[in-house]
C-alpha positions in Angstrom: -50.2 5.6 -18.0 -50.3 9.4 -18.3 -47.4 11.6 -19.2 -47.6 13.2 -15.8 -47.2 9.8 -14.1 -44.3 8.8 -16.4 -42.6 12.2 -15.6 -43.1 11.6 -11.9 -41.7 8.1 -12.1 -38.7 9.3 -14.2 -38.0 12.1 -11.7 -38.1 9.6 -8.8 -35.7 7.2 -10.7 -33.4 10.2 -11.4 -33.4 11.1 -7.7 -32.7 7.5 -6.7 -29.8 7.2 -9.1 -28.4 10.6 -8.0 -28.6 9.6 -4.4 -26.9 6.2 -5.1 -24.1 8.0 -7.1 -23.5 10.5 -4.3 -23.2 7.7 -1.8 -20.9 5.8 -4.1 -18.7 8.8 -4.7 -18.4 9.4 -0.9 -17.2 5.8 -0.6 -14.7 6.3 -3.4 -13.5 9.5 -1.8 -12.8 7.6 1.5 -11.0 4.9 -0.5 -8.8 7.4 -2.2 -7.9 9.0 1.1 -6.9 5.5 2.4 -4.8 4.8 -0.7 -3.1 8.2 -0.4 -2.4 7.5 3.3 -0.9 4.1 2.4 1.3 5.6 -0.3 2.5 8.2 2.2 3.3 5.4 4.7 5.1 3.5 2.0 7.2 6.5 1.1 8.2 6.9 4.7 9.2 3.2 4.9 11.1 3.5 1.7 13.0 6.4 3.1 13.8 4.4 6.2 15.1 1.5 4.0 17.2 3.8 1.9 18.7 5.2 5.2 19.4 1.8 6.6 20.6 0.2 3.4 24.3 1.2 3.6 24.6 -0.3 7.1 22.8 -3.5 5.9 25.2 -3.7 2.9 28.1 -3.2 5.3 26.8 -6.0 7.5 26.4 -8.3 4.5 29.9 -7.6 3.4 31.3 -8.2 6.9 29.3 -11.4 7.2 30.8 -12.6 3.9 34.3 -11.7 5.0 33.8 -13.6 8.2 32.6 -16.7 6.3 35.8 -16.5 4.1 38.0 -16.3 7.2 36.1 -19.1 8.9 36.6 -21.3 5.8 40.3 -20.4 5.6 40.9 -21.1 9.2 38.7 -24.2 9.0 36.4 -22.9 11.8 32.8 -23.8 12.1 30.2 -22.4 14.3 28.6 -24.8 16.8 25.1 -24.0 15.4 26.0 -25.2 11.9 
């Protein structure tokens, strides 16, 4: 094998690796965009949960109070 042939083969390997890396980085870039979009969606969902939490807590407290009243009055719901 001549030095020229070895240099040609090395150059071709370099180009193949460079092309492969460029494709891989493009895929990673797309994945990062998807992850950032998912994080943004989660942030919005968390904001919705924070907004609805007080009413959910109020409902849970009210439900607990109804349970206490039902027990004190010896009432049972037909479904239970």
